[in-house]
C-alpha positions in Angstrom: -24.9 -14.4 60.9 -27.7 -16.1 62.6 -28.7 -14.9 66.3 -30.1 -16.6 68.9 -33.0 -18.6 67.7 -36.0 -19.4 70.0 -39.1 -21.4 69.5 -42.6 -20.3 69.4 -44.3 -21.6 72.2 -47.9 -20.3 71.6 -50.5 -22.5 69.4 -47.7 -25.0 68.8 -47.9 -28.5 70.0 -45.0 -31.7 69.2 -44.3 -35.0 70.0 -41.6 -37.0 69.4 -42.7 -40.2 67.3 -39.7 -42.8 67.0 -36.4 -40.9 65.7 -39.0 -38.1 64.2 -40.7 -35.0 66.0 -44.0 -34.0 64.7 -45.1 -30.4 65.1 -48.4 -29.3 64.6 -49.0 -25.6 64.0 -52.3 -25.0 65.9 -52.5 -21.2 64.1 -52.3 -22.7 60.8 -53.4 -26.1 61.1 -50.4 -27.5 59.4 -48.1 -30.6 60.5 -44.0 -30.7 59.8 -42.0 -33.7 60.8 -38.6 -33.7 61.6 -36.3 -36.5 60.8 -33.9 -37.2 63.3 -31.3 -34.6 63.2 -33.9 -32.1 63.0 -35.6 -33.6 66.1 -32.3 -33.0 67.5 -32.2 -29.7 67.2 -35.8 -29.0 68.1 -35.7 -31.1 71.5 -32.4 -28.4 71.8 -34.3 -25.4 71.2 -37.7 -26.9 73.3 -35.3 -26.2 76.1 -34.6 -22.6 75.4 -33.2 -20.0 73.0 -29.9 -21.2 71.8 -27.2 -19.3 69.5 -26.4 -21.3 66.5 -22.9 -22.5 67.5 -24.2 -24.2 70.2 -26.8 -26.0 67.7 -23.2 -26.8 65.6 -22.1 -28.5 68.2 -25.2 -30.5 68.9 -24.4 -32.0 65.3 -20.8 -32.3 65.5 -21.1 -34.2 68.5 -23.6 -36.8 67.7 -23.0 -37.1 63.8 -19.2 -36.5 64.0 -19.6 -34.0 60.9 -17.4 -31.5 60.0 -18.1 -27.6 61.5 -18.9 -26.2 58.2 -21.6 -29.1 57.5 -23.4 -28.5 60.9 -23.4 -24.8 60.2 -24.7 -24.9 56.5 -27.0 -27.6 57.9 -28.5 -25.4 60.9 -28.9 -22.7 58.7 -31.0 -24.6 56.6 -33.2 -25.8 59.4 -33.5 -22.2 61.0 -34.8 -21.1 57.8 -37.3 -24.2 57.5 -38.9 -23.3 61.2 -38.8 -19.1 59.6 -40.6 -20.3 56.8 -43.3 -22.0 58.7 -43.3 -19.4 61.2 -42.4 -21.4 63.8 -39.2 -19.3 65.4 -39.4 -15.7 67.2 -38.3 -13.1 65.1 
């Protein structure tokens, strides 16, 4: 089970571009583009740390998906952020 998720803010910059969010990690000089659902979750995390249940609820509310699908999507999203070292451990 995941605990609260918090974005790494040092050496990271991002912008919304249409329905996507584009992130630049200044440490690694890597870009990451997030689709609309990823952008929604990123923007929620940019407001402060969030529990996975809160992130799941954002997806359920916006897209009308079932809670289990939202949970799987959030877990995959957080794992992607961890892979790119964009969350605080």
